[in-house]
Wavefront OBJ file of the C-alpha trace (Angstrom):
o trace
v 5.238 13.614 12.269
v 5.751 15.009 8.804
v 3.295 17.608 7.498
v 2.118 16.639 3.997
v 0.475 19.363 1.925
v -1.627 18.494 -1.122
v -2.405 20.843 -3.982
v -4.905 20.878 -6.863
v -5.773 17.344 -8.125
v -3.829 15.719 -5.268
v -5.914 17.630 -2.722
v -9.064 16.546 -4.530
v -7.995 12.882 -4.545
v -7.139 12.906 -0.830
v -10.045 15.089 0.268
v -7.844 17.344 2.395
v -5.223 20.015 1.865
v -2.843 18.543 4.444
v -2.232 15.591 6.735
v 0.160 14.724 9.537
v 1.944 11.450 8.662
v 4.356 9.165 10.495
v 5.912 7.078 7.685
v 9.708 6.874 8.053
v 10.659 7.476 4.376
v 9.266 9.181 1.312
v 8.735 5.813 -0.381
v 6.738 4.499 2.576
v 4.683 7.694 2.532
v 3.893 7.334 -1.178
v 2.811 3.700 -0.720
v 0.633 4.479 2.316
v -1.059 7.419 0.615
v -1.992 5.371 -2.461
v -3.235 2.502 -0.271
v -5.454 4.865 1.726
v -6.550 7.037 -1.207
v -6.770 4.902 -4.387
v -7.727 7.952 -6.460
v -4.292 9.374 -5.742
v -2.704 6.445 -7.606
v -3.390 8.061 -10.976
v -2.223 11.499 -9.860
v 0.845 10.835 -7.710
v 3.153 9.512 -10.470
v 2.791 12.843 -12.314
v 3.327 14.974 -9.211
v 6.430 16.801 -8.126
v 6.985 15.698 -4.528
v 9.217 18.044 -2.575
v 10.636 17.378 0.875
v 11.479 20.657 2.580
v 11.535 22.281 -0.864
v 13.837 19.774 -2.579
v 13.359 16.750 -4.807
v 14.706 13.649 -3.091
v 14.537 9.900 -3.725
v 12.185 7.469 -2.020
v 14.800 6.401 0.547
v 14.900 9.915 2.018
v 13.937 9.871 5.718
v 11.017 11.955 6.954
v 11.389 13.644 10.301
v 9.191 15.391 12.826
v 9.567 18.842 11.293
v 9.545 17.719 7.650
v 7.217 19.360 5.135
v 6.254 17.329 2.067
v 4.519 19.107 -0.817
v 2.587 17.054 -3.393
v 2.302 19.251 -6.489
v 0.486 18.015 -9.596
v 1.447 19.562 -12.932
v -0.077 22.989 -13.361
v -1.319 24.364 -16.656
v -1.194 27.983 -17.676
v 1.397 30.637 -17.657
l 1 2 3 4 5 6 7 8 9 10 11 12 13 14 15 16 17 18 19 20 21 22 23 24 25 26 27 28 29 30 31 32 33 34 35 36 37 38 39 40 41 42 43 44 45 46 47 48 49 50 51 52 53 54 55 56 57 58 59 60 61 62 63 64 65 66 67 68 69 70 71 72 73 74 75 76 77
């Protein structure tokens, strides 16, 4: 299962800082998260979503040891 970590507004929308997920691709993960957490629907399109530290497209497969970070835009400097 992939480990999905949520930060800031994404964590607030999901109600947890991380989840273990079994979706096979990043696109399937995005769809399942929004279906389960409707509040994430307004946040997720603005987020940087990194798979093992890299930006990838929605067809990218998610494996057992994959880490997915959902990072909303941060303000400040």
